[in-house]
N, C-alpha and C positions, 0 to 999 in steps of 0.2 A: 617569162616564157622560156622554155628550154630551147637550146639551139636546134634540136631536131625539128621542133614545130616551126621555127623560123625558116629552116632549110626547106621544109615542105611547102610553106607559103611561097617562098622564092622560086621553088621548082615547079609550082603548079602550072605555069605556062608551058612547061615541057611535057606535062602529062597528057596522055591521050584519054579521050572519053571512053571508059569501060563500064559495063553494067554494074559491077560491084563497087565501083568508086567513081560515080558520074560527076560531071561538072554540074554544079547546082548554084542557085541563087537563094540566099537566105533573106527572108523578110520578117521583120519584127514589128508587131502592131500592139498598141495599147488595148487591153481588154477591160479597162475601167471606165471607158467612155460610154455614156448612155445615149448612143447614137443608133440610128437605124442600121441594120446589117448592110444595106447597100452603100451607106456612107463609109462604113469601115472597109468594105471591099474596095471602094474607090481610092481610099488612102493607100492601100497596098498596091493597087495598080499604078497610082501616081509615082510612088517611090521606086517601084520596080523599073518603070520606063525611065525615070530620071537616072538611076544607077547605070542602066544599060547605055543610055546616051552619054553620060559623063565618062564612061570607061569603054566606049565602043571600039577604040583602037587597040585595046589589050587583046592578046592572042586568045586568052580563055573566053572572052566575050565573043569574039568572032567565031570560035569553035562552038560555043553555046547557040549562037544564032544560026549556024549552019545546020544544026539539028533541031530546027524550029518545031517539028512535029513530035519531038520526044524530049522537050525541055523538062527539067526537074527543078522544083522550087520547094523549099521547106519554110513553112509559115509558122512562126512561134508567137506566143502571147507574152506580153510584159504586164505586170500587175498595175503599173502606174507610170507616170512621167519620170519619176525618180529612177525606177528600174530601167526604163528605156535609156535615160541619160547615162546611167551606169554602164550599160552595154555599149553605148556609143563611145564612152571613155575607154573601155577595155579594147574596143576595136582600134581606136586611135593609138593607144599605147602599144599595140601589137602590129601597127602599120597594115591593117586590113582595110582595103579600099571599100568604101561604102558611101551612101548618100542618105540624107535625112529629109523628111517631109515635115515642114512647119505649116500647120494649118493657119490660114489667114481669114479674117482679120484678127483672130484670137491670138496668134503668135505662139501657139503651143506645139511642142514636138509630139507628133502622133505616130510616126513610123520611120523605120530605116530599112535599107536593103543593101546587101553587099553586091559587088560586081560578081559575076560568075567565078567560082573557084572549084577546084577538085574538092569534093566533099570532105575527104580525110584531112585536108589541110586546115579547115576552119571549124569543123563540127564541134570540137572541144569547147570553143568559146560560146556556143549556144546550148551546151548540155544542161544548164540549170533552168532553161526556159522550156515550158511545155508547149506542145503543138497547140495552136490557137483553136479554141472551141467556142462556139456561141450557143 
């Protein structure tokens, strides 16, 4: 990762929420699961709330929650568990705060969500993943 990208991630807490570069939460869901749409949506809701809770003290999360009526989320699809695991590793390698949702009792990774970030700071890491479509 370039030092510019690292600097943007580190500085994201200093950025103000502006329309052309909002604070967003990225959610990645597997789209290979043969589950009802409601079950897939529930996984995204679970992991979103989990990430908000785990990083609730972060300044970006607090800013995101103060604008509760204008929250931005970007929901992308991963073709399978391997792709989602690869994204998780990429986020780990780049010190991007995120949470994972492991479905029980199956014990399978089904979703992940970042804490809120200024969009420009992390959108590059999600570029190869299309918006989720059902």
